[in-house]
N, C-alpha and C positions, 0 to 999 in steps of 0.2 A: 640460300640464304632469304630470299624473298618469299618462299614458301612457308619455311619455318616461322617467319616475323607474320605471316597472314594468318597461321594455324594459332599461333600464341594471341594474336589480336581477337581471334573469334572466340577463344577459351575464355579471356579476359571478359568479354562482351556478354558471353553465355552466362559465367558467373553473376556479373553485375545484374544481369535480367533476374536470374533465380533470386539473388538477394532482395531487389526491390519486390517481387511478387511476394516474398514471406513477409512481408510488413504489409500491416492493414491499419490505416489511419482515420480517427474522426475528430472533429472539433471538441474542445474541450474549454467551457467557460466556467471557471471558478479561481478565486484569488486566496481565499480562506478555506479551511475546513469546512465551515459553517455554509459556505457557498455549494457544497456537494448537493445534487440531485440524484439521489440513490437509484431512484427507480428509472431515472433518464439514461445512467451510466450504466445500468445493467441491460437495459433494452439495447443502446448502442452497442455493447459485446456482443449480445445475442445476435443483433444485425448484422455485425462484420464476420460474424463465423459461421452464420447461416443455422444457427441451432434454436432449438425449441425447449432446451432443457428448463425443468422447474427451478433448479438450483446449480449456483456456481460455486465451486470450492476453491479456497485459497490455500495455499501450500503453508505450512506451519512454520515459517521463517521469519526471522526478524526483519523488520522493515524500518531503514533509517530515514529521516526526514528534518528538516531545518527550517525555523521559520522567523520573521522578524519579531519585534515585539508586540505587533498587532495581528500575529499568528498569520501573516501573509505568508504563503509556501515560496520557499526558494529552491532552485535545483529540480530534480526530477523525483518523482515516487515510483520507484520499481518491485515489482512483486510478480510470483506465477500463479497461475490460475488453473483450474482443473475442470473442463465442461464433459459431464457424460453424455456418451452417445452409444445406441444399442447397434451393434453390428452382428453379422453372421457368426461370429466367434462368440456373441455374447456381449455384455456391458463394459466397454473400454472408457477410458478419460484422454481426451485430447488436451495436452497443455500448451498454454501460450504464457509467454512473458508478457507484461503489462508494464507499459511506462507511460506515466502521466506528468506533462509539462506544462506546469499553468503558464510559464513565462511566453511558451510560444503557442499556446492554447490548442494543445492537441492531445490525444489519448493514441498511443500506438499499441498494436498487437504483433508479437512476433511467434508464429508457431515453432514449438520447440521438441514435440514428439507425442507419442502415445504410449501410456501406461495402461497395464491390464488391471490393476487395482489400487484405491488408496484405501487408507482407513478413513472413513468418513467422521468419525468419532474425533479423530485429532484436527481434521480440518474444519475452519468454520466457513459459512458461505461469503460470498463477496458481499453481499448485503449486510452483513454483521460488521465486516471490515470496514465498509464505507461508513456506516452509522457510527462506529466507535470512534472515529476521527471526526464525521460531522457534529455530534454530539460533546465533543470534549469540553468539560467544564472550563473554558478559556478564562471567565473574569474571575472563578474562584482561585484557578491558577497563577492570575496576575496579582492576585490579593495574598496569596502566600509568598509569591515573589518580592512581595513590599512594592509592587508597581515599578520597580527599579530595573527590570531585566531590558537589555536591550535586543534579545532575541531567545529563542528556544531550540534545543537539542533533543527531538523526540526519537524514542524506539519503539515501536509497536513489537511487543513481544508475541501476540498471540496467546495460544494456550499451554506455552511453556512455563513448566514449573518456576516459581519466582527464587525459590531457592538456589536453581542451577544457573543463575544469570550473575549473581554476585551484585544486584542492584540495592541501593539503599531502599529502605523503609520508613524513613523518617517522618514523612506527610502522606497521609494516605486517602484519597477521594474515591467514593462509590457513586456511581453515576448512570443514568439511562436516558431513553429520550426524551424524558421530562425535565432532567437536571439532575443536581446532587440529590441521593437517597441514602436512608439508613440500612436497605439491605446488602447482604454480604455476598449473594448468591451470584458471583460473578462468571462472565464469560470468556472474556479477553482481558488483558491489562497492557498499560502503554506507560512506559517511562519519561518523564518530562522533566529536564534538567534545563533551568535559567541559566543564560548566557549573559556575560558583561564584557563591554568592550575593555580590550587590553591597551594599555598606553603605547605598548610597544608595537600594536597591531593586531588585528582580528579579533576574536571573542575567546572567552576564556569561561568556564564554569567547573563547578565542584560537585563529585557523586552525594557528598553529604547534603546538597540541596535538592536532590532529586526528589520529584513529587510522582507517587504512584498512583495512577487513575485505574481503577476497576470498572470495565463497561458490564452493564447487565442487560442481558437480552433475553427477551423470551420467545425469540422466533428459532432458536437453535434448537 
């Protein structure tokens, strides 16, 4: 009985150590998207992974985010990245799950595996993802919402075709690192839904109020 207990304890401790070693943590100082330091974040990711890759790619999946009325981020931002590395078998991509938790002021990386190929034409770079959030036209969004919103529900859609998401296209904004623009040659898009206090508690919003923001980047 004692031997079985000892073996079980050793196994549990081994799993705990492996789980801990799979996580890499760095400090992260930002309350709103505008606070993002794109270059510093990319440098931190490269430092944590020991990579010198020129580009880091982001999986073309939706990313859910929530903020208060001042666009201060609540909860965590979670997404997957691919970092290219040259191996004896050729070019491969190490994948990581990224978790950014602004309340705990930390960025965490979790190793999730290796893939032999990704379509780099479908996946934008980490730089583009961060900048699309950093330069989100917050004041214009507030104006469209009538400055009455109590928060915002945000979905980053990347390069997904807008027709496949069922999102409303009532109000459309095109923007780049300099602000609102008339150009329509977009790279990624983000849906922002104003949320309002519900008398019964929590927040509620309507898809009809969703604002579609198209980000234009010339780095892709």
